[in-house]
N, C-alpha and C positions, 0 to 999 in steps of 0.2 A: 955268296954266290958270285962267280966271276962273270963279267960280260963276255958275250960271244966274240970269238976271234975268227979271222979269215975273211972271206969275200963279203959277208954281210955284217961286219962288225960295226959299221958306222964310223970308221976312222976318218973317212973322207967327207963326212956330212958337215955342212955348214948351214946354220940357221939363217945367216945373212944372205947367203946365196939362194936358199930356198925362198926367202921373202922377195928378193929381187926378181927371180925368175917368175914367181907367181904373179907379182904385180906387173911385171913386163907383159905377161900373157894377157892380163886383164886390160892393160893399156892398149895393146894391139887390137883386141876385140872392140874396145870402145872407139878406137880410131876408125876402124872399118864401119862401125855403126854411124859415126859422125859423117863419114863420107857418103854413106847410103842416104842419110837424111838430107844432106846438102845437095846431092845429085838428083834425088827423087823429088824434092820440093813438095812434100806431102801436105795434106790438110793437117790442122792441129791434132785431131784425134789419131790419125794414122801415124803422125810423127811421134805422138806419145807412145803408141803401141810399139813402134820400131825402137824407141828409146828403152822401153821396159824390157823388150826381148834382148836388146843389147846388154843391159845390165845383168839380166839372168845368164846370158851367154858368157859374160865376163866372170861372173861368180863360178860358173861351171868350168871355165878355162883355168881359173885359179885352183880349183879342186883337182882337176886332172893333172896339172903340172906338179902340184905338191904331192899327190899320191904317187905319181911315177918316180919323182925324185926320192921320196921316202922309201918306197919299195926297192929302188935301186941300191940305196945305202944300207937298208936293214933287212931286206928279203921280204918274202910274202907274209911272214909272221906265223902265228899259231894256226895250224891246219886242223885243230880239233873240231869235228863236226857238231859236237854238242855245245860248243862255245857260242853264245849269242843266239841260241835257238829260241829263247823266250820261254822255255818250259822248265 
């Protein structure tokens, strides 16, 4: 079986670029979280909650960036409605 060619062949895909962009998005979210904690000067419990929300947002940002970059390189993938339905 030959790999797909054309727009979604993945010829321009770079794993290093994907990692750098994903980690860059997470660092940006954590920098904003740090600024919020420093500027708000919250109590320890509120600071912990802000930090945990920041970590969750950083993980979400990594997922969004990696999904967008991967779909841009390889397309939407298999559109079979029965795939992954769990039945």
